[in-house]
Every structure is written in structure tokens, then in C-alpha cells.
KOLLUMZA-944935 format. One record per residue (C-alpha): residue number from 0; residue in three letters; x, y, z negated; chain. Coordinates in steps of 0.1 Angstrom, whole numbers, plus 5000, padded with zeros to 4 digits. Layout:
<nodes>
     n   res      x      y      z   chain
   NUM   ala      X      Y      Z       A
...
</nodes>
This chain:
<nodes>
     n   res      x      y      z   chain
     0   met   0988   1700   8683       A
     1   ser   1012   1669   8670       A
     2   ala   1005   1630   8679       A
     3   thr   0995   1622   8643       A
     4   ser   0969   1650   8643       A
     5   val   0944   1631   8663       A
     6   pro   0929   1611   8639       A
     7   pro   0904   1584   8640       A
     8   pro   0868   1591   8642       A
     9   thr   0851   1581   8607       A
    10   asp   0815   1581   8623       A
    11   gly   0822   1548   8633       A
    12   pro   0815   1537   8671       A
    13   arg   0795   1560   8692       A
    14   ala   0783   1553   8727       A
    15   thr   0807   1575   8753       A
    16   gly   0780   1588   8768       A
    17   his   0769   1609   8743       A
    18   ala   0774   1649   8740       A
    19   phe   0809   1661   8736       A
    20   ala   0820   1664   8697       A
    21   pro   0845   1692   8684       A
    22   val   0873   1670   8686       A
    23   asp   0866   1658   8720       A
    24   trp   0865   1695   8732       A
    25   ala   0901   1698   8714       A
    26   leu   0912   1669   8732       A
    27   phe   0901   1681   8767       A
    28   ala   0916   1712   8764       A
    29   gly   0950   1701   8749       A
    30   ile   0954   1678   8778       A
    31   ala   0942   1702   8804       A
    32   gly   0971   1727   8790       A
    33   ile   0998   1704   8785       A
    34   trp   0992   1686   8821       A
    35   gly   0985   1719   8837       A
    36   ala   1017   1729   8827       A
    37   ser   1034   1699   8837       A
    38   phe   1040   1710   8874       A
    39   leu   1059   1741   8864       A
    40   phe   1084   1721   8843       A
    41   ile   1088   1700   8871       A
    42   ala   1098   1724   8892       A
    43   ile   1123   1737   8869       A
    44   gly   1139   1705   8858       A
    45   leu   1143   1700   8897       A
    46   glu   1172   1734   8895       A
    47   ala   1192   1706   8882       A
    48   phe   1185   1676   8885       A
    49   ser   1172   1650   8913       A
    50   pro   1139   1639   8914       A
    51   gly   1144   1604   8897       A
    52   val   1166   1620   8870       A
    53   val   1132   1641   8866       A
    54   thr   1113   1609   8866       A
    55   leu   1134   1584   8843       A
    56   leu   1137   1615   8815       A
    57   arg   1099   1619   8818       A
    58   val   1090   1586   8811       A
    59   gly   1120   1575   8788       A
    60   leu   1109   1603   8766       A
    61   gly   1073   1595   8766       A
    62   ala   1081   1559   8756       A
    63   leu   1105   1563   8730       A
    64   thr   1081   1592   8711       A
    65   leu   1049   1569   8716       A
    66   asn   1075   1534   8705       A
    67   leu   1089   1552   8672       A
    68   leu   1053   1566   8658       A
    69   pro   1043   1544   8627       A
    70   gly   1012   1522   8638       A
    71   pro   1008   1487   8649       A
    72   arg   1020   1468   8675       A
    73   ile   1002   1449   8698       A
    74   arg   0998   1417   8710       A
    75   val   0983   1418   8746       A
    76   asp   0958   1389   8759       A
    77   pro   0972   1369   8788       A
    78   ala   0942   1378   8804       A
    79   asp   0953   1414   8804       A
    80   arg   0991   1414   8809       A
    81   leu   0983   1421   8843       A
    82   arg   0960   1452   8840       A
    83   val   0987   1464   8819       A
    84   val   1015   1463   8841       A
    85   ala   0996   1476   8869       A
    86   leu   0986   1503   8846       A
    87   ser   1020   1512   8839       A
    88   val   1026   1514   8881       A
    89   leu   0995   1530   8889       A
    90   trp   0992   1557   8861       A
    91   val   1029   1563   8858       A
    92   gly   1052   1549   8879       A
    93   ile   1041   1559   8912       A
    94   pro   1023   1589   8906       A
    95   phe   1053   1605   8886       A
    96   thr   1077   1594   8911       A
    97   leu   1057   1609   8936       A
    98   phe   1052   1643   8919       A
    99   pro   1093   1657   8918       A
   100   ile   1096   1644   8951       A
   101   ala   1067   1663   8967       A
   102   glu   1076   1696   8947       A
   103   gln   1104   1696   8966       A
   104   his   1082   1705   8997       A
   105   ile   1055   1722   8986       A
   106   thr   1050   1746   8957       A
   107   ser   1042   1736   8918       A
   108   ala   1007   1757   8921       A
   109   val   0997   1736   8953       A
   110   thr   1008   1706   8937       A
   111   gly   0986   1711   8906       A
   112   leu   0953   1723   8928       A
   113   leu   0957   1693   8952       A
   114   asn   0957   1673   8915       A
   115   gly   0922   1688   8913       A
   116   ala   0913   1655   8931       A
   117   met   0914   1631   8905       A
   118   pro   0877   1629   8895       A
   119   leu   0867   1622   8930       A
   120   phe   0889   1591   8931       A
   121   thr   0877   1584   8899       A
   122   ala   0844   1585   8907       A
   123   leu   0848   1567   8941       A
   124   phe   0870   1539   8922       A
   125   ala   0845   1532   8896       A
   126   ala   0818   1526   8921       A
   127   leu   0835   1510   8948       A
   128   phe   0853   1482   8922       A
   129   phe   0839   1487   8887       A
   130   gly   0803   1480   8888       A
   131   thr   0790   1520   8887       A
   132   arg   0758   1529   8909       A
   133   thr   0763   1553   8933       A
   134   ser   0737   1578   8941       A
   135   gly   0733   1598   8974       A
   136   val   0743   1631   8952       A
   137   gln   0775   1616   8937       A
   138   leu   0780   1605   8976       A
   139   val   0775   1642   8987       A
   140   gly   0799   1656   8958       A
   141   val   0827   1628   8974       A
   142   gly   0821   1645   9004       A
   143   val   0820   1682   8995       A
   144   gly   0850   1670   8972       A
   145   phe   0871   1658   9003       A
   146   leu   0868   1691   9018       A
   147   gly   0881   1704   8993       A
   148   val   0910   1686   8994       A
   149   val   0915   1691   9033       A
   150   ala   0914   1731   9028       A
   151   ile   0936   1729   8999       A
   152   ser   0960   1710   9022       A
   153   ile   0958   1728   9055       A
   154   pro   0983   1762   9047       A
   155   ser   1013   1741   9033       A
   156   ala   1004   1710   9060       A
   157   gly   1001   1741   9086       A
   158   glu   1040   1749   9075       A
   159   gly   1056   1721   9090       A
   160   ser   1062   1682   9087       A
   161   ser   1079   1688   9052       A
   162   glu   1052   1705   9036       A
   163   ala   1029   1678   9052       A
   164   trp   1049   1654   9035       A
   165   gly   1049   1667   9005       A
   166   val   1009   1672   9003       A
   167   ala   1006   1633   9011       A
   168   leu   1027   1621   8985       A
   169   val   1006   1642   8958       A
   170   val   0970   1628   8975       A
   171   leu   0989   1593   8969       A
   172   ala   0997   1604   8935       A
   173   thr   0959   1616   8931       A
   174   val   0947   1582   8944       A
   175   cys   0965   1561   8918       A
   176   tyr   0953   1580   8889       A
   177   gly   0921   1576   8903       A
   178   leu   0922   1542   8901       A
   179   ala   0945   1540   8871       A
   180   ile   0920   1558   8847       A
   181   asn   0895   1528   8860       A
   182   ile   0920   1504   8844       A
   183   ala   0929   1521   8814       A
   184   ala   0889   1525   8796       A
   185   pro   0886   1488   8786       A
   186   leu   0919   1483   8776       A
   187   gln   0923   1513   8755       A
   188   ala   0889   1501   8741       A
   189   arg   0903   1468   8734       A
   190   tyr   0940   1479   8719       A
   191   gly   0939   1513   8706       A
   192   ser   0951   1543   8722       A
   193   arg   0987   1546   8712       A
   194   pro   0996   1509   8716       A
   195   leu   0980   1506   8747       A
   196   met   1000   1539   8758       A
   197   ala   1035   1531   8740       A
   198   arg   1037   1496   8759       A
   199   met   1025   1513   8794       A
   200   leu   1052   1541   8792       A
   201   leu   1077   1513   8782       A
   202   leu   1071   1492   8814       A
   203   ala   1070   1521   8835       A
   204   thr   1107   1533   8823       A
   205   leu   1119   1498   8836       A
   206   trp   1097   1507   8872       A
   207   thr   1116   1541   8872       A
   208   leu   1151   1530   8862       A
   209   pro   1168   1522   8892       A
   210   tyr   1155   1553   8912       A
   211   gly   1167   1575   8879       A
   212   leu   1202   1559   8876       A
   213   val   1206   1564   8919       A
   214   gly   1199   1604   8912       A
   215   ile   1225   1607   8886       A
   216   pro   1253   1619   8904       A
   217   ser   1234   1648   8924       A
   218   ser   1225   1663   8893       A
   219   ser   1238   1681   8868       A
   220   leu   1232   1701   8836       A
   221   ala   1219   1733   8829       A
   222   leu   1197   1749   8801       A
   223   ala   1164   1752   8815       A
   224   pro   1159   1723   8833       A
   225   val   1173   1701   8803       A
   226   val   1145   1721   8779       A
   227   ala   1120   1720   8808       A
   228   val   1123   1680   8812       A
   229   ala   1127   1673   8775       A
   230   val   1093   1693   8770       A
   231   leu   1078   1670   8802       A
   232   gly   1089   1642   8784       A
   233   leu   1081   1642   8744       A
   234   val   1050   1664   8752       A
   235   gly   1038   1665   8786       A
   236   thr   1040   1621   8788       A
   237   gly   1044   1609   8753       A
   238   leu   1018   1633   8736       A
   239   ala   0997   1640   8765       A
   240   phe   0993   1599   8767       A
   241   leu   0985   1596   8734       A
   242   ile   0958   1624   8739       A
   243   met   0944   1613   8771       A
   244   gly   0940   1576   8760       A
   245   thr   0923   1586   8731       A
   246   leu   0897   1611   8752       A
   247   val   0891   1582   8774       A
   248   gly   0883   1559   8746       A
   249   arg   0862   1583   8732       A
   250   val   0841   1598   8764       A
   251   gly   0850   1572   8790       A
   252   ser   0868   1571   8823       A
   253   thr   0850   1595   8844       A
   254   arg   0843   1619   8818       A
   255   ala   0876   1623   8808       A
   256   ser   0888   1625   8844       A
   257   phe   0868   1662   8841       A
   258   ile   0903   1677   8825       A
   259   thr   0912   1683   8862       A
   260   tyr   0888   1711   8865       A
   261   leu   0914   1731   8843       A
   262   ile   0943   1715   8853       A
   263   pro   0945   1733   8888       A
   264   val   0938   1768   8871       A
   265   val   0969   1760   8845       A
   266   ala   0990   1751   8874       A
   267   leu   0980   1783   8896       A
   268   val   0983   1808   8865       A
   269   leu   1021   1794   8860       A
   270   gly   1033   1789   8893       A
   271   val   1022   1824   8903       A
   272   val   1033   1842   8870       A
   273   val   1062   1821   8863       A
   274   gln   1075   1815   8895       A
   275   asp   1059   1840   8920       A
   276   glu   1044   1814   8938       A
   277   glu   1022   1823   8964       A
   278   val   0989   1804   8976       A
   279   ala   0970   1809   9009       A
   280   pro   0929   1820   9003       A
   281   leu   0918   1790   9018       A
   282   ala   0938   1767   8994       A
   283   leu   0917   1787   8964       A
   284   leu   0882   1778   8981       A
   285   gly   0897   1742   8988       A
   286   val   0897   1740   8946       A
   287   val   0861   1757   8943       A
   288   leu   0849   1727   8966       A
   289   val   0871   1702   8948       A
   290   ile   0852   1708   8912       A
   291   gly   0822   1715   8928       A
   292   gly   0822   1683   8947       A
   293   ala   0841   1662   8915       A
   294   leu   0810   1676   8894       A
   295   leu   0785   1658   8916       A
   296   ala   0800   1627   8922       A
   297   ser   0806   1625   8884       A
   298   arg   0766   1638   8873       A
   299   ala   0761   1607   8857       A
   300   glu   0775   1568   8853       A
   301   arg   0749   1543   8859       A
   302   pro   0764   1507   8855       A
   303   arg   0751   1482   8874       A
   304   pro   0726   1456   8857       A
   305   ala   0747   1426   8847       A
   306   pro   0730   1391   8859       A
   307   pro   0713   1373   8831       A
   308   gly   0732   1359   8804       A
   309   ala   0767   1375   8817       A
   310   pro   0788   1386   8790       A
   311   his   0791   1423   8788       A
   312   asp   0831   1432   8795       A
   313   gly   0833   1470   8788       A
   314   gly   0839   1483   8819       A
   315   pro   0847   1520   8826       A
   316   gly   0832   1544   8804       A
   317   ala   0822   1518   8778       A
   318   gly   0845   1512   8750       A
   319   his   0850   1527   8712       A
   320   pro   0862   1556   8698       A
   321   ala   0901   1551   8698       A
   322   arg   0921   1543   8672       A
   323   pro   0955   1558   8673       A
</nodes>
């Protein structure tokens, strides 16, 4: 799938709560596969590059990809500028910096398994800060999911403080994702997928530049890491954010985060098959709990009713189909 193969919908705006259309499933499967493989590409990149260089090349190549694509440039409304900056920090700057650091301490498979908690944090932040009403079943789901995160973490954390540090970094990155995806939904609906993601990655390149430059002296060149990081940037970041932005605009923030159900599976298979990594049975049980909890936590998006006369601001899960 190429960046230009995601066409704008031709059937006009549709509510994001509708059943997935075939194009939604295609976007869903594509992004899950791409991001599931990203943890393996990070691990290969770390064989020659420092964590900061991996992040900078990934973000910079992604920004280059989207900004070179033809299409309109956006002028961000002053009221949204701080949100776009926050999105670039929370969705890219912080997590993309943390993942390579974490993978120096834990395996790519465990990193991918922990990333499965993203829908939990997405649903939690949607309820706490973005006006989504929470039901008892959703609260049970959040609790079950957190038990799953603990189960995934215990085997690695039990290996020592280094592994525990890696687990903590991944959980923090996943928390950032949960907040960012709620911020992204209304912005993507207003500005479109490609223009917003291009602006966001360009800003994130600035945030990750200092740490990347510091890591250059401790890095080297090798074919496999260079190819891995190039794919990570061009496909796993540039193309992936275009697809994800489109999916969020079409189906809403919480349902778009369901891609995380497949990401741990892809990361696990690739880590075990390609890197010969070992995964504890308790961590596998944890992934089942995380996915089950996320399904319960994300069963429905029920916006709180606005006060009479209040304007509709297009909150999370709202919006119109993407027009990349």
C-alpha cells in the first residue's frame, strides 16, 4: 500500500460509529502490520545506531515523506496551534524517543506486548478529559487491562532493575499514545490526514534533533540497520501516520486504537521468529487480559450531552472522513 493509494471517500461524510467499510478494514490491517513490525526494525537499527539517532532518522524520514507528497498545505487556526504542538510531542517526540531506549533493556516482543495497552489509556483519557461517559463495564475493562499490563511486566521486571526500567519507559510511551489519539481526532477532522501528520512530524523532528545529534559519535554504519531504519522512517512513520490519521478520521479515536489488538501479535511473532526472543507464559496471559480489558473498556463511545445552546466541538470519535 502506498501513500497515494488511500483515496478520499466518495460517499460523503459519514458518522464514525458506523460499521467498518472494506477500506476501513484495509487501513486497519495495514497499520497494525506496519507498526507491529516497527519494534523489530528498532531492534535491528540499535545494532549500529544510538537510540537518539534511530529516533531522529525515523521521525525525519517520516516528515520528509509526507511533506514531499503533493497536496494542500494547511494554515493552523491560532486556537489549534498549541494542540498541534502537543500532538507532535505526545504522539511522536516522547514515545518515539522512549521506545529505542527501552529496547536496550527489554526485547522487541515484550515492547510490542506492552504496547497493547494503548486502547485502555485511550478510553481512560476519553472518559476523564474528552467528554465520553463511562459505564461500569468500561471501568471493569480498564481494571482487567491493567492487570494484563502487570502480568506482561512481571517477568521482565523480575529480571532486574534494567528490565524494569525498560518496561516503565514503554508504559509511559503508551500513556502518551492514549492521550495523543484523543487530541488527534478533532484536528484530523478539521485539517485532513496528510497535512496534519506532515506538520506534526516536522515539528517532532525539531524536538528529537538535539538527542539525535548527541548520539551520532557513538553510532556506526551497517547495511541491515540502515535498511531497517529507512523502512522504519519512510513506511513505519511517514506512510503509517498517513494511514492512521485517515483511520482516526473515518472510525473515531477509540475504534482506531483497536489496531493495538493486532500489533502485539505481529511484534511477538517477528521477535520470536526473527530475533529468537523468548516470551514468558505469564506475559502471554497478560496480553489476553489486556486485549479483553480493552474490548470492554472501548465497547461504546457515548459523548456526554452538551448544555443547551453549547456549540459542538467535534470531540474524540467525532469528525468526518479523511481527505489525505
